[in-house]
All heavy atoms as TSV, in Angstrom:
chain	resi	resn	atom	element	x	y	z
A	1	MET	N	N	134.553	99.080	275.191
A	1	MET	CA	C	133.135	99.284	275.326
A	1	MET	C	C	132.335	98.282	274.506
A	1	MET	O	O	131.238	97.953	274.869
A	1	MET	CB	C	132.768	100.690	274.889
A	1	MET	CG	C	132.926	101.686	275.958
A	1	MET	SD	S	131.899	103.063	275.487
A	1	MET	CE	C	132.582	104.271	276.536
A	2	SER	N	N	132.856	97.793	273.427
A	2	SER	CA	C	132.106	96.848	272.607
A	2	SER	C	C	131.797	95.572	273.379
A	2	SER	O	O	130.780	94.942	273.157
A	2	SER	CB	C	132.855	96.538	271.309
A	2	SER	OG	O	134.096	95.930	271.613
A	3	THR	N	N	132.666	95.184	274.307
A	3	THR	CA	C	132.412	93.996	275.115
A	3	THR	C	C	131.186	94.203	275.998
A	3	THR	O	O	130.335	93.338	276.108
A	3	THR	CB	C	133.640	93.670	275.992
A	3	THR	OG1	O	134.785	93.543	275.155
A	3	THR	CG2	C	133.416	92.397	276.766
A	4	LEU	N	N	131.076	95.386	276.588
A	4	LEU	CA	C	129.918	95.669	277.421
A	4	LEU	C	C	128.644	95.710	276.593
A	4	LEU	O	O	127.622	95.195	277.005
A	4	LEU	CB	C	130.098	96.995	278.154
A	4	LEU	CG	C	131.206	97.045	279.209
A	4	LEU	CD1	C	131.357	98.457	279.740
A	4	LEU	CD2	C	130.875	96.093	280.344
A	5	SER	N	N	128.705	96.283	275.421
A	5	SER	CA	C	127.529	96.356	274.566
A	5	SER	C	C	127.081	94.964	274.157
A	5	SER	O	O	125.907	94.654	274.166
A	5	SER	CB	C	127.821	97.183	273.313
A	5	SER	OG	O	128.103	98.510	273.687
A	6	ALA	N	N	128.038	94.121	273.801
A	6	ALA	CA	C	127.696	92.758	273.401
A	6	ALA	C	C	127.062	92.004	274.569
A	6	ALA	O	O	126.091	91.280	274.395
A	6	ALA	CB	C	128.930	92.022	272.908
A	7	ALA	N	N	127.596	92.190	275.760
A	7	ALA	CA	C	127.049	91.496	276.923
A	7	ALA	C	C	125.639	91.980	277.220
A	7	ALA	O	O	124.769	91.193	277.535
A	7	ALA	CB	C	127.955	91.700	278.132
A	8	SER	N	N	125.407	93.283	277.101
A	8	SER	CA	C	124.077	93.795	277.403
A	8	SER	C	C	123.063	93.371	276.348
A	8	SER	O	O	121.898	93.208	276.644
A	8	SER	CB	C	124.110	95.322	277.543
A	8	SER	OG	O	124.496	95.911	276.332
A	9	VAL	N	N	123.504	93.149	275.131
A	9	VAL	CA	C	122.604	92.683	274.080
A	9	VAL	C	C	122.253	91.213	274.303
A	9	VAL	O	O	121.124	90.802	274.124
A	9	VAL	CB	C	123.233	92.888	272.677
A	9	VAL	CG1	C	122.408	92.209	271.616
A	9	VAL	CG2	C	123.382	94.367	272.391
A	10	GLU	N	N	123.216	90.420	274.748
A	10	GLU	CA	C	122.977	88.994	274.937
A	10	GLU	C	C	122.061	88.721	276.125
A	10	GLU	O	O	121.285	87.793	276.097
A	10	GLU	CB	C	124.304	88.265	275.146
A	10	GLU	CG	C	125.142	88.197	273.883
A	10	GLU	CD	C	126.473	87.527	274.112
A	10	GLU	OE1	O	126.617	86.828	275.129
A	10	GLU	OE2	O	127.366	87.709	273.283
A	11	THR	N	N	122.109	89.514	277.153
A	11	THR	CA	C	121.309	89.269	278.349
A	11	THR	C	C	119.813	89.292	278.050
A	11	THR	O	O	119.122	88.352	278.402
A	11	THR	CB	C	121.668	90.279	279.452
A	11	THR	OG1	O	123.064	90.182	279.707
A	11	THR	CG2	C	120.895	90.000	280.723
A	12	PRO	N	N	119.282	90.316	277.363
A	12	PRO	CA	C	117.852	90.281	277.070
A	12	PRO	C	C	117.454	89.103	276.188
A	12	PRO	O	O	116.399	88.538	276.363
A	12	PRO	CB	C	117.590	91.598	276.350
A	12	PRO	CG	C	118.687	92.490	276.789
A	12	PRO	CD	C	119.864	91.593	277.010
A	13	VAL	N	N	118.306	88.715	275.265
A	13	VAL	CA	C	117.996	87.574	274.411
A	13	VAL	C	C	117.852	86.328	275.261
A	13	VAL	O	O	116.928	85.548	275.099
A	13	VAL	CB	C	119.079	87.379	273.318
A	13	VAL	CG1	C	118.848	86.091	272.560
A	13	VAL	CG2	C	119.093	88.571	272.376
A	14	GLY	N	N	118.736	86.126	276.217
A	14	GLY	CA	C	118.647	84.990	277.122
A	14	GLY	C	C	117.369	85.040	277.940
A	14	GLY	O	O	116.710	84.034	278.153
A	15	ALA	N	N	116.983	86.226	278.368
A	15	ALA	CA	C	115.754	86.377	279.138
A	15	ALA	C	C	114.538	86.077	278.275
A	15	ALA	O	O	113.591	85.453	278.720
A	15	ALA	CB	C	115.665	87.790	279.706
A	16	GLN	N	N	114.575	86.477	277.019
A	16	GLN	CA	C	113.462	86.196	276.116
A	16	GLN	C	C	113.328	84.702	275.860
A	16	GLN	O	O	112.225	84.178	275.770
A	16	GLN	CB	C	113.656	86.927	274.794
A	16	GLN	CG	C	113.445	88.418	274.896
A	16	GLN	CD	C	113.717	89.130	273.590
A	16	GLN	OE1	O	114.159	88.517	272.628
A	16	GLN	NE2	N	113.464	90.422	273.560
A	17	GLU	N	N	114.449	84.000	275.755
A	17	GLU	CA	C	114.390	82.564	275.537
A	17	GLU	C	C	113.724	81.873	276.710
A	17	GLU	O	O	112.955	80.940	276.535
A	17	GLU	CB	C	115.797	81.998	275.322
A	17	GLU	CG	C	116.399	82.353	273.979
A	17	GLU	CD	C	117.810	81.835	273.820
A	17	GLU	OE1	O	118.231	80.994	274.622
A	17	GLU	OE2	O	118.488	82.285	272.886
A	18	MET	N	N	113.990	82.346	277.925
A	18	MET	CA	C	113.361	81.769	279.106
A	18	MET	C	C	111.854	82.018	279.083
A	18	MET	O	O	111.070	81.164	279.457
A	18	MET	CB	C	113.976	82.340	280.376
A	18	MET	CG	C	115.388	81.864	280.630
A	18	MET	SD	S	116.140	82.610	282.066
A	18	MET	CE	C	115.055	82.041	283.357
A	19	GLU	N	N	111.446	83.189	278.616
A	19	GLU	CA	C	110.033	83.520	278.558
A	19	GLU	C	C	109.303	82.698	277.505
A	19	GLU	O	O	108.119	82.463	277.622
A	19	GLU	CB	C	109.849	85.011	278.263
A	19	GLU	CG	C	110.281	85.897	279.416
A	19	GLU	CD	C	110.199	87.365	279.070
A	19	GLU	OE1	O	109.568	87.707	278.055
A	19	GLU	OE2	O	110.764	88.180	279.810
A	20	LYS	N	N	109.989	82.241	276.476
A	20	LYS	CA	C	109.374	81.480	275.407
A	20	LYS	C	C	109.025	80.069	275.835
A	20	LYS	O	O	108.181	79.432	275.232
A	20	LYS	CB	C	110.297	81.427	274.183
A	20	LYS	CG	C	110.418	82.745	273.472
A	20	LYS	CD	C	111.304	82.624	272.271
A	20	LYS	CE	C	111.490	83.948	271.575
A	20	LYS	NZ	N	112.380	83.840	270.419
A	21	LYS	N	N	109.669	79.549	276.873
A	21	LYS	CA	C	109.358	78.203	277.336
A	21	LYS	C	C	107.930	78.195	277.864
A	21	LYS	O	O	107.569	79.008	278.703
A	21	LYS	CB	C	110.322	77.762	278.447
A	21	LYS	CG	C	111.728	77.545	277.961
A	21	LYS	CD	C	112.604	77.059	279.095
A	21	LYS	CE	C	114.026	76.866	278.615
A	21	LYS	NZ	N	114.914	76.418	279.697
A	22	PRO	N	N	107.113	77.290	277.380
A	22	PRO	CA	C	105.718	77.274	277.844
A	22	PRO	C	C	105.615	76.831	279.300
A	22	PRO	O	O	106.366	75.981	279.763
A	22	PRO	CB	C	105.056	76.256	276.916
A	22	PRO	CG	C	106.170	75.398	276.419
A	22	PRO	CD	C	107.393	76.274	276.399
A	23	LEU	N	N	104.690	77.430	279.983
A	23	LEU	CA	C	104.436	77.081	281.370
A	23	LEU	C	C	103.679	75.762	281.408
A	23	LEU	O	O	102.701	75.575	280.685
A	23	LEU	CB	C	103.599	78.176	282.029
A	23	LEU	CG	C	103.283	78.017	283.504
A	23	LEU	CD1	C	104.569	78.014	284.336
A	23	LEU	CD2	C	102.380	79.152	283.956
A	24	LYS	N	N	104.152	74.856	282.223
A	24	LYS	CA	C	103.500	73.561	282.343
A	24	LYS	C	C	102.306	73.689	283.281
A	24	LYS	O	O	102.373	74.408	284.276
A	24	LYS	CB	C	104.479	72.531	282.902
A	24	LYS	CG	C	105.643	72.256	281.984
A	24	LYS	CD	C	106.576	71.247	282.608
A	24	LYS	CE	C	107.790	71.015	281.728
A	24	LYS	NZ	N	108.724	70.066	282.342
A	25	PRO	N	N	101.221	72.985	282.989
A	25	PRO	CA	C	100.041	73.066	283.856
A	25	PRO	C	C	100.336	72.697	285.311
A	25	PRO	O	O	99.749	73.270	286.224
A	25	PRO	CB	C	99.066	72.058	283.237
A	25	PRO	CG	C	99.500	71.944	281.821
A	25	PRO	CD	C	100.985	72.166	281.817
A	26	CYS	N	N	101.251	71.785	285.511
A	26	CYS	CA	C	101.563	71.366	286.880
A	26	CYS	C	C	102.251	72.466	287.682
A	26	CYS	O	O	102.227	72.439	288.908
A	26	CYS	CB	C	102.446	70.118	286.867
A	26	CYS	SG	S	104.052	70.370	286.084
A	27	CYS	N	N	102.840	73.436	286.992
A	27	CYS	CA	C	103.585	74.505	287.668
A	27	CYS	C	C	102.808	75.814	287.734
A	27	CYS	O	O	103.255	76.764	288.354
A	27	CYS	CB	C	104.905	74.742	286.941
A	27	CYS	SG	S	105.954	73.279	286.885
A	28	ALA	N	N	101.658	75.855	287.092
A	28	ALA	CA	C	100.872	77.083	287.044
A	28	ALA	C	C	100.017	77.227	288.300
A	28	ALA	O	O	99.538	76.247	288.859
A	28	ALA	CB	C	99.971	77.069	285.812
A	29	CYS	N	N	99.852	78.426	288.762
A	29	CYS	CA	C	98.970	78.772	289.883
A	29	CYS	C	C	99.230	77.930	291.128
A	29	CYS	O	O	98.316	77.287	291.662
A	29	CYS	CB	C	97.510	78.626	289.450
A	29	CYS	SG	S	97.068	79.642	288.038
A	30	PRO	N	N	100.446	77.937	291.642
A	30	PRO	CA	C	100.733	77.095	292.814
A	30	PRO	C	C	99.941	77.472	294.063
A	30	PRO	O	O	99.627	76.606	294.879
A	30	PRO	CB	C	102.230	77.298	293.031
A	30	PRO	CG	C	102.557	78.598	292.383
A	30	PRO	CD	C	101.601	78.727	291.229
A	31	GLU	N	N	99.574	78.759	294.196
A	31	GLU	CA	C	98.839	79.184	295.382
A	31	GLU	C	C	97.446	78.562	295.418
A	31	GLU	O	O	97.034	77.990	296.422
A	31	GLU	CB	C	98.718	80.719	295.425
A	31	GLU	CG	C	100.042	81.444	295.463
A	31	GLU	CD	C	100.657	81.661	294.087
A	31	GLU	OE1	O	99.951	81.490	293.064
A	31	GLU	OE2	O	101.845	81.982	294.030
A	32	THR	N	N	96.721	78.679	294.298
A	32	THR	CA	C	95.364	78.133	294.268
A	32	THR	C	C	95.386	76.612	294.231
A	32	THR	O	O	94.497	75.959	294.777
A	32	THR	CB	C	94.563	78.669	293.068
A	32	THR	OG1	O	95.259	78.370	291.847
A	32	THR	CG2	C	94.346	80.164	293.180
A	33	LYS	N	N	96.395	76.051	293.619
A	33	LYS	CA	C	96.492	74.583	293.538
A	33	LYS	C	C	96.700	73.980	294.920
A	33	LYS	O	O	96.059	72.983	295.277
A	33	LYS	CB	C	97.648	74.194	292.617
A	33	LYS	CG	C	97.797	72.705	292.443
A	33	LYS	CD	C	98.932	72.377	291.497
A	33	LYS	CE	C	99.066	70.873	291.344
A	33	LYS	NZ	N	100.149	70.511	290.451
A	34	LYS	N	N	97.568	74.572	295.707
A	34	LYS	CA	C	97.872	74.042	297.042
A	34	LYS	C	C	96.634	74.053	297.931
A	34	LYS	O	O	96.317	73.059	298.593
A	34	LYS	CB	C	98.996	74.868	297.680
A	34	LYS	CG	C	99.428	74.373	299.030
A	34	LYS	CD	C	100.581	75.198	299.569
A	34	LYS	CE	C	101.015	74.709	300.934
A	34	LYS	NZ	N	102.137	75.483	301.467
A	35	VAL	N	N	95.920	75.174	297.937
A	35	VAL	CA	C	94.721	75.303	298.765
A	35	VAL	C	C	93.633	74.349	298.274
A	35	VAL	O	O	92.961	73.692	299.069
A	35	VAL	CB	C	94.214	76.765	298.751
A	35	VAL	CG1	C	92.919	76.901	299.513
A	35	VAL	CG2	C	95.265	77.694	299.317
A	36	ARG	N	N	93.473	74.265	296.959
A	36	ARG	CA	C	92.473	73.365	296.373
A	36	ARG	C	C	92.753	71.917	296.754
A	36	ARG	O	O	91.867	71.191	297.204
A	36	ARG	CB	C	92.473	73.516	294.856
A	36	ARG	CG	C	91.532	72.554	294.139
A	36	ARG	CD	C	91.968	72.256	292.738
A	36	ARG	NE	N	93.245	71.545	292.727
A	36	ARG	CZ	C	93.868	71.173	291.616
A	36	ARG	NH1	N	93.366	71.481	290.438
A	36	ARG	NH2	N	95.006	70.522	291.679
A	37	ASP	N	N	94.001	71.492	296.576
A	37	ASP	CA	C	94.371	70.111	296.876
A	37	ASP	C	C	94.174	69.773	298.348
A	37	ASP	O	O	93.675	68.705	298.687
A	37	ASP	CB	C	95.817	69.838	296.459
A	37	ASP	CG	C	95.999	69.826	294.949
A	37	ASP	OD1	O	94.987	69.848	294.214
A	37	ASP	OD2	O	97.162	69.803	294.508
A	38	ALA	N	N	94.544	70.690	299.229
A	38	ALA	CA	C	94.384	70.460	300.663
A	38	ALA	C	C	92.903	70.313	301.014
A	38	ALA	O	O	92.530	69.437	301.803
A	38	ALA	CB	C	95.012	71.597	301.459
A	39	CYS	N	N	92.081	71.144	300.425
A	39	CYS	CA	C	90.644	71.081	300.680
A	39	CYS	C	C	90.076	69.747	300.205
A	39	CYS	O	O	89.313	69.099	300.923
A	39	CYS	CB	C	89.937	72.237	299.976
A	39	CYS	SG	S	88.143	72.275	300.256
A	40	ILE	N	N	90.446	69.323	299.018
A	40	ILE	CA	C	89.936	68.063	298.469
A	40	ILE	C	C	90.344	66.886	299.361
A	40	ILE	O	O	89.532	66.001	299.637
A	40	ILE	CB	C	90.423	67.860	297.017
A	40	ILE	CG1	C	89.758	68.892	296.105
A	40	ILE	CG2	C	90.119	66.446	296.540
A	40	ILE	CD1	C	90.315	68.931	294.699
A	41	ILE	N	N	91.568	66.897	299.834
A	41	ILE	CA	C	92.043	65.800	300.694
A	41	ILE	C	C	91.296	65.789	302.022
A	41	ILE	O	O	90.890	64.735	302.510
A	41	ILE	CB	C	93.566	65.914	300.919
A	41	ILE	CG1	C	94.302	65.607	299.610
A	41	ILE	CG2	C	94.030	64.985	302.034
A	41	ILE	CD1	C	95.773	65.940	299.643
A	42	GLU	N	N	91.092	66.978	302.600
A	42	GLU	CA	C	90.479	67.070	303.921
A	42	GLU	C	C	88.956	66.932	303.898
A	42	GLU	O	O	88.367	66.321	304.789
A	42	GLU	CB	C	90.848	68.396	304.585
A	42	GLU	CG	C	92.315	68.511	304.918
A	42	GLU	CD	C	92.703	69.893	305.411
A	42	GLU	OE1	O	91.809	70.703	305.751
A	42	GLU	OE2	O	93.914	70.179	305.434
A	43	LYS	N	N	88.315	67.520	302.883
A	43	LYS	CA	C	86.850	67.608	302.899
A	43	LYS	C	C	86.157	66.863	301.773
A	43	LYS	O	O	84.945	66.675	301.824
A	43	LYS	CB	C	86.438	69.084	302.837
A	43	LYS	CG	C	86.965	69.912	303.991
A	43	LYS	CD	C	86.584	71.360	303.828
A	43	LYS	CE	C	87.178	72.202	304.940
A	43	LYS	NZ	N	86.844	73.621	304.771
A	44	GLY	N	N	86.885	66.530	300.734
A	44	GLY	CA	C	86.268	65.896	299.576
A	44	GLY	C	C	85.963	66.915	298.496
A	44	GLY	O	O	85.723	68.089	298.769
A	45	GLU	N	N	85.975	66.447	297.271
A	45	GLU	CA	C	85.820	67.319	296.106
A	45	GLU	C	C	84.495	68.092	296.111
A	45	GLU	O	O	84.445	69.259	295.717
A	45	GLU	CB	C	85.913	66.460	294.841
A	45	GLU	CG	C	85.980	67.230	293.563
A	45	GLU	CD	C	86.225	66.351	292.359
A	45	GLU	OE1	O	86.846	65.286	292.493
A	45	GLU	OE2	O	85.782	66.751	291.266
A	46	GLU	N	N	83.430	67.458	296.594
A	46	GLU	CA	C	82.109	68.088	296.580
A	46	GLU	C	C	82.067	69.383	297.374
A	46	GLU	O	O	81.323	70.301	297.036
A	46	GLU	CB	C	81.049	67.134	297.168
A	46	GLU	CG	C	81.092	65.713	296.687
A	46	GLU	CD	C	82.179	64.871	297.352
A	46	GLU	OE1	O	82.413	64.996	298.570
A	46	GLU	OE2	O	82.827	64.093	296.629
A	47	LYS	N	N	82.839	69.470	298.437
A	47	LYS	CA	C	82.799	70.634	299.325
A	47	LYS	C	C	83.842	71.701	298.969
A	47	LYS	O	O	83.984	72.674	299.698
A	47	LYS	CB	C	82.996	70.184	300.769
A	47	LYS	CG	C	81.873	69.281	301.251
A	47	LYS	CD	C	82.050	68.885	302.674
A	47	LYS	CE	C	80.908	67.987	303.122
A	47	LYS	NZ	N	81.057	67.551	304.505
A	48	CYS	N	N	84.544	71.533	297.877
A	48	CYS	CA	C	85.627	72.461	297.513
A	48	CYS	C	C	85.404	73.107	296.148
A	48	CYS	O	O	86.362	73.557	295.514
A	48	CYS	CB	C	86.956	71.721	297.532
A	48	CYS	SG	S	87.333	70.986	299.122
A	49	SER	N	N	84.167	73.173	295.710
A	49	SER	CA	C	83.892	73.658	294.355
A	49	SER	C	C	84.385	75.091	294.133
A	49	SER	O	O	84.878	75.415	293.050
A	49	SER	CB	C	82.406	73.544	294.031
A	49	SER	OG	O	81.646	74.288	294.956
A	50	GLU	N	N	84.286	75.951	295.148
A	50	GLU	CA	C	84.746	77.344	294.986
A	50	GLU	C	C	86.260	77.389	294.753
A	50	GLU	O	O	86.738	78.157	293.912
A	50	GLU	CB	C	84.380	78.182	296.198
A	50	GLU	CG	C	82.911	78.517	296.273
A	50	GLU	CD	C	82.601	79.440	297.433
A	50	GLU	OE1	O	83.484	80.216	297.851
A	50	GLU	OE2	O	81.458	79.377	297.928
A	51	LEU	N	N	87.011	76.589	295.496
A	51	LEU	CA	C	88.465	76.565	295.336
A	51	LEU	C	C	88.866	75.929	294.007
A	51	LEU	O	O	89.837	76.361	293.373
A	51	LEU	CB	C	89.111	75.819	296.505
A	51	LEU	CG	C	88.940	76.483	297.871
A	51	LEU	CD1	C	89.472	75.592	298.975
A	51	LEU	CD2	C	89.642	77.834	297.900
A	52	ILE	N	N	88.114	74.936	293.582
A	52	ILE	CA	C	88.384	74.297	292.294
A	52	ILE	C	C	88.165	75.307	291.173
A	52	ILE	O	O	88.988	75.430	290.259
A	52	ILE	CB	C	87.503	73.044	292.108
A	52	ILE	CG1	C	87.919	71.965	293.116
A	52	ILE	CG2	C	87.568	72.524	290.682
A	52	ILE	CD1	C	86.969	70.785	293.226
A	53	GLU	N	N	87.065	76.047	291.249
A	53	GLU	CA	C	86.772	77.059	290.228
A	53	GLU	C	C	87.794	78.189	290.250
A	53	GLU	O	O	88.179	78.710	289.202
A	53	GLU	CB	C	85.351	77.599	290.394
A	53	GLU	CG	C	84.285	76.610	289.975
A	53	GLU	CD	C	84.464	76.115	288.546
A	53	GLU	OE1	O	84.712	76.930	287.638
A	53	GLU	OE2	O	84.360	74.883	288.346
A	54	ALA	N	N	88.256	78.581	291.430
A	54	ALA	CA	C	89.280	79.633	291.537
A	54	ALA	C	C	90.565	79.189	290.852
A	54	ALA	O	O	91.210	79.978	290.153
A	54	ALA	CB	C	89.547	79.972	293.001
A	55	HIS	N	N	90.915	77.920	291.012
A	55	HIS	CA	C	92.125	77.403	290.361
A	55	HIS	C	C	91.925	77.353	288.848
A	55	HIS	O	O	92.823	77.711	288.087
A	55	HIS	CB	C	92.476	76.019	290.911
A	55	HIS	CG	C	93.745	75.460	290.349
A	55	HIS	ND1	N	94.964	76.054	290.546
A	55	HIS	CD2	C	93.982	74.374	289.577
A	55	HIS	CE1	C	95.897	75.358	289.924
A	55	HIS	NE2	N	95.327	74.337	289.327
A	56	LYS	N	N	90.764	76.933	288.407
A	56	LYS	CA	C	90.467	76.911	286.969
A	56	LYS	C	C	90.546	78.320	286.376
A	56	LYS	O	O	91.082	78.518	285.283
A	56	LYS	CB	C	89.086	76.315	286.709
A	56	LYS	CG	C	89.012	74.823	286.902
A	56	LYS	CD	C	87.598	74.334	286.601
A	56	LYS	CE	C	87.442	72.855	286.786
A	56	LYS	NZ	N	86.060	72.414	286.501
A	57	ASP	N	N	90.004	79.298	287.096
A	57	ASP	CA	C	90.056	80.692	286.627
A	57	ASP	C	C	91.500	81.165	286.491
A	57	ASP	O	O	91.856	81.823	285.509
A	57	ASP	CB	C	89.296	81.618	287.570
A	57	ASP	CG	C	87.789	81.443	287.491
A	57	ASP	OD1	O	87.301	80.873	286.497
A	57	ASP	OD2	O	87.105	81.876	288.439
A	58	CYS	N	N	92.322	80.827	287.470
A	58	CYS	CA	C	93.736	81.194	287.426
A	58	CYS	C	C	94.410	80.569	286.207
A	58	CYS	O	O	95.159	81.225	285.494
A	58	CYS	CB	C	94.425	80.759	288.716
A	58	CYS	SG	S	96.179	81.183	288.782
A	59	MET	N	N	94.115	79.304	285.973
A	59	MET	CA	C	94.707	78.599	284.823
A	59	MET	C	C	94.261	79.248	283.513
A	59	MET	O	O	95.070	79.433	282.607
A	59	MET	CB	C	94.300	77.121	284.845
A	59	MET	CG	C	94.773	76.346	286.057
A	59	MET	SD	S	96.514	75.951	286.017
A	59	MET	CE	C	96.524	74.668	284.793
A	60	ARG	N	N	92.994	79.611	283.429
A	60	ARG	CA	C	92.480	80.259	282.210
A	60	ARG	C	C	93.167	81.600	281.974
A	60	ARG	O	O	93.470	81.952	280.838
A	60	ARG	CB	C	90.974	80.450	282.321
A	60	ARG	CG	C	90.199	79.163	282.162
A	60	ARG	CD	C	88.684	79.428	282.172
A	60	ARG	NE	N	87.977	78.174	282.282
A	60	ARG	CZ	C	87.301	77.788	283.379
A	60	ARG	NH1	N	87.217	78.588	284.431
A	60	ARG	NH2	N	86.695	76.626	283.405
A	61	GLN	N	N	93.414	82.338	283.057
A	61	GLN	CA	C	94.088	83.637	282.927
A	61	GLN	C	C	95.500	83.487	282.376
A	61	GLN	O	O	96.023	84.410	281.758
A	61	GLN	CB	C	94.114	84.357	284.268
A	61	GLN	CG	C	92.756	84.841	284.713
A	61	GLN	CD	C	92.778	85.439	286.113
A	61	GLN	OE1	O	93.817	85.508	286.761
A	61	GLN	NE2	N	91.620	85.863	286.594
A	62	LEU	N	N	96.103	82.331	282.601
A	62	LEU	CA	C	97.449	82.078	282.083
A	62	LEU	C	C	97.421	81.476	280.689
A	62	LEU	O	O	98.461	81.164	280.124
A	62	LEU	CB	C	98.207	81.156	283.044
A	62	LEU	CG	C	98.543	81.773	284.401
A	62	LEU	CD1	C	99.191	80.727	285.310
A	62	LEU	CD2	C	99.463	82.968	284.243
A	63	GLY	N	N	96.220	81.293	280.144
A	63	GLY	CA	C	96.101	80.828	278.773
A	63	GLY	C	C	95.803	79.348	278.604
A	63	GLY	O	O	95.736	78.867	277.475
A	64	PHE	N	N	95.575	78.654	279.690
A	64	PHE	CA	C	95.228	77.238	279.576
A	64	PHE	C	C	93.744	77.116	279.248
A	64	PHE	O	O	92.921	77.870	279.742
A	64	PHE	CB	C	95.534	76.488	280.886
A	64	PHE	CG	C	96.999	76.369	281.165
A	64	PHE	CD1	C	97.625	77.259	282.015
A	64	PHE	CD2	C	97.762	75.385	280.564
A	64	PHE	CE1	C	98.982	77.166	282.277
A	64	PHE	CE2	C	99.109	75.286	280.800
A	64	PHE	CZ	C	99.736	76.172	281.660
A	65	LYS	N	N	93.421	76.151	278.386
A	65	LYS	CA	C	92.026	75.928	277.986
A	65	LYS	C	C	91.447	74.834	278.871
A	65	LYS	O	O	91.721	73.657	278.678
A	65	LYS	CB	C	91.948	75.554	276.527
A	65	LYS	CG	C	92.422	76.665	275.618
A	65	LYS	CD	C	92.386	76.283	274.178
A	65	LYS	CE	C	92.928	77.431	273.325
A	65	LYS	NZ	N	92.980	77.075	271.909
A	66	ILE	N	N	90.650	75.255	279.828
A	66	ILE	CA	C	90.060	74.315	280.791
A	66	ILE	C	C	88.554	74.419	280.714
A	66	ILE	O	O	87.982	75.454	280.725
A	66	ILE	CB	C	90.554	74.626	282.223
A	66	ILE	CG1	C	92.035	74.415	282.280
A	66	ILE	CG2	C	89.836	73.769	283.221
A	66	ILE	CD1	C	92.658	74.718	283.612
């Protein structure tokens, strides 16, 4: 049983280490980023202000200072 206990203790530690890695801005909010980028390419930045702001809001919610 000690083998199982040791394995179960190590698993959460490994999961915590993964959570400690900071999220890179390029990988944050892929849903809003994709829509924003497509809009900018198709229509130009001036016409996509709502999508740009939605992406900024998403980034702020994840702790990025924008």
